[in-house]
N, C-alpha and C positions, 0 to 999 in steps of 0.2 A: 359318590354318584354311581347309580346303577344303569347299565346299558344292556339291551338285548343283543345277544350274539347268536348268529346262525353259522353252521358249517355245512357246506354244500359240495357234493362231488359233481363237477361240471364235465360235460361231454361224456356222460355215462347215463345209462338207464338203471343202474344198480349201485348200491354203496360199495365202496372200496375199489371202484373203477374211476377212470378219468382223472381229473385234477382237483384237488381239494382247495377250497377258498373259504376264508372267514368273511362274514358280511355283518356290518354294523350300520343300521339306519339311524341318522341323527336329526335332531331338531335344530341344532346349531353346531357349527364346526368346533371341534376340539383343537387344542394346540397341536402343532406338528410333532412336538416331542411326545405328547401323550399318544397320538395315533401310532407313532413309530414304536413306542413301548408295547402297545397292545398287539401290534403285528409281530413284534419279536416274541412276545409271550405266547401268541397263538402258534407260531412256528410252522405255519403252512406256507405253501408257495406264495400266495398273496392274501392280504386282508383288504377288502374294499370298504370304504366309508362313503355313504351316500347321504346327501342332505336334500330334503324335499324343497323344491321351489314352488311348484303348484301341483295339482292332482296328476298331471301328466309328465312333469319334468323334475329331474333330480340332478344335482351336481354330484360328481363321483371322483374319488381319488383312490389310488392303489398303492399299497405298501408291501414290499417283501419283508422278510425278517431283518434285512440289512438296510434298506433305503426305500424312499418313495420311487415308484416306477412310472415311466411316461405313458405306458399303454399296456393294458392287460385284458385279454379277451375272455379267459375262462372266469375270472372274477367278475367281469361285466355280466356274463351269462348267469353266474351264481346270484348276483345282486338282482338281476331282472326276475329270476325265479322266486326269490324271496319277496320282492315287491308284488308280483302277480299273485302269489299264494297267500301272503300274510298282510300286506300293507295296502294293496289297491286291487282288490279281488275282482272288481267289475270292469277293469280296464284291460284292453288287449294290446295297447300300444303305449310306449313311453319313450322319452328322450333323455339321454344322459348328456349333461354338459361337462366338458372336460377342459382343462387348461392347455392340453398338449396336442390333441388330435381332433379338435372340433366337436361338434354335436354327433352323438351316436344314437341313431334311431333303432329301437328294439321292438319286436312284436311277437305275439304268440302266433304260431302256425300249426298245421295239422300234426297229429300223432305226438302231441306233447313236446314238440320241438319249439325252441325259441330262436328267432332269426335276428341277427345283429348286422347293421349296415356299417361297415368299416371303410376308411379311405383305402383306395388302391395304392399299395406300396410296393409295386413291382421292383425287384432288384435290378441293378445295372451292372454291366461288365466293368471289371477293374483291370488296369494296365499291368499291375504287378501283384502276384499272389504273395501275401505276407509269409515270412518264414515261420511264423507262429502257427499258421494253418498247416503247412507241410510237416512241421515238427510236432504239432498238437493232435494230429489224427493218424492213427495207425495204418490206415489205408489211404493212399493218395487219391484225391478227387479228380474227376475228369476236367472240371472247370470250377471257378470260384466267382461269385458275384456278391454284391453288397447293396443293402438298403439302409434306411434310417436306424434299423434295430440290430441287424446281425449280418455276418458273413454267411453266404449260402455255398456249401460244398456239394457239388452236383456229381452224382454217380449214375452209371448206366444200369447197374445191377442192384436190386433191392436187398440182396443178401449182404452187400457191402454196408448198407445202412444198418442192418441188424448186427453185423459183426464188428464194425469199427469201434475202436477204443479211444477215448480221449486222454490226452496228457493235459490235465487241468492246469498245471502251472504254466504251460505254454499258452493255452487258450486264455488264461486270465490276463495275459499281457495285451490282449486285443481290446481291453476296456477302452471306451464304454460299450463296445460291440460284443454280442454273443455270437454263437455259431450254431447253425442248423445244417444237418446233413440230410440229403433227400435223393430219391430215385423214383422212376416209374415203377408201378406194381402190377403184378398179374391178377391180384385179388381186388385191389382198390385202383383208383387212378394214380395215386402216388402215396409214398410213405415218407416219414421224416422222423428224426430225433433232434432234440434241442439241448444244447449245453450252455450253461450260463454261470460259470464260476466267478465272473467279474461282477455279477449283479445279484447274487442271492443263493446259488446252489450249484449242484453238480449236474443233474439231468432233470429237466422239467417234465412232469408226467404228460401234460397236454398243453400246448401253447396256442391259444386262439389268435393272438395278435400276429404271430408270424405267418399265419395263413392269409393275411392281407397281402403278403408278398409271395408266398408259395403258390397260391391259387392262380394269380395272373401269370406267373412264370410258366406253370404247367399247362394252363389254358392255351397259351401260345404254342408251346411245344407239342401238345397233344391234339390241338385243333378242336377243342370243345370248351364251352363256357360253363357247364355244370359238372362239378367233379366231386368225388367222394374220396376223402383223405383219411389215412390212419397214422396216428403218431405212435410209434412202436416203442414206447417206454414199458417198464415192467407192469404198470397199471393199464396203459393203453387207452386210446380214445378215438372215436370216429367223428368226423366233421363233414358236413355238406357245404360246398362252396359254390356260389354263383357269381361269375365275374362280369362286371360292367366296366365301361370305359373309365369312370372315376371312382367307382366303389367296388367293394367285394362284400357280398352277403354271406356271412358265416353262420351256420345253424347247428344246433346240438341240443341234446337233452340234459337234464340235471335232476339230482335226487338229494333230498335232505338227509344229512347224517346226524346233525346235532342242533338242538334249539335250547338256549339257556340264557343265563344272566351273569354278567360280570360286574364286579365292584372295583372302581378305580378312583 
């Protein structure tokens, strides 16, 4: 069986920036085992598989090289980019149906940006900071919060975000949760880095899904509902976030790196 495979750099306007994602558009679902094998072979942060329901609607699933993922923003952006450019060139709005986070509405907006409507996943305070956080981060955070996806280590100084080193063995013990470190920024509204040793890797280049929690947190702290964020990985990525009561609109650009065919 031959399948088209795209590799897209999401949250970037040039190749080798942002976060890489594989994209496979399907006529019918493959087995879970085969999709996992493809994602493992691709060995990028995530591979998204999307199946067309009708001209405006697609079901979507995301796989890291290790396992299926509940929610992935950058691979959703990459898949939308592929659909808008190669599969459904006349449409400017589509809906992704997911098993885990409801329907995700996606649209083209100005300046080649793609906007995704995510659920608002603002983190909540926790009573006790896990020892794996204090032992897993070289710089102690000011406070720690938690949402459905990750622990949020909050700092006052963006330099702490740039300089903190993770102890991956300690952070891995927090499974199924990952860890995001974040602080306000003098250049952007806020910066972050994302560590996910329990679910697929060391440090994620750009994590769209976590901004469904970061953006509402910083919107309240900074007193503004439109924010520009920078994920300070080695590749880096810029995201624009608009915070509503129940949703967070996350926007970014994407660029094609590879278009090919796989045989499985």
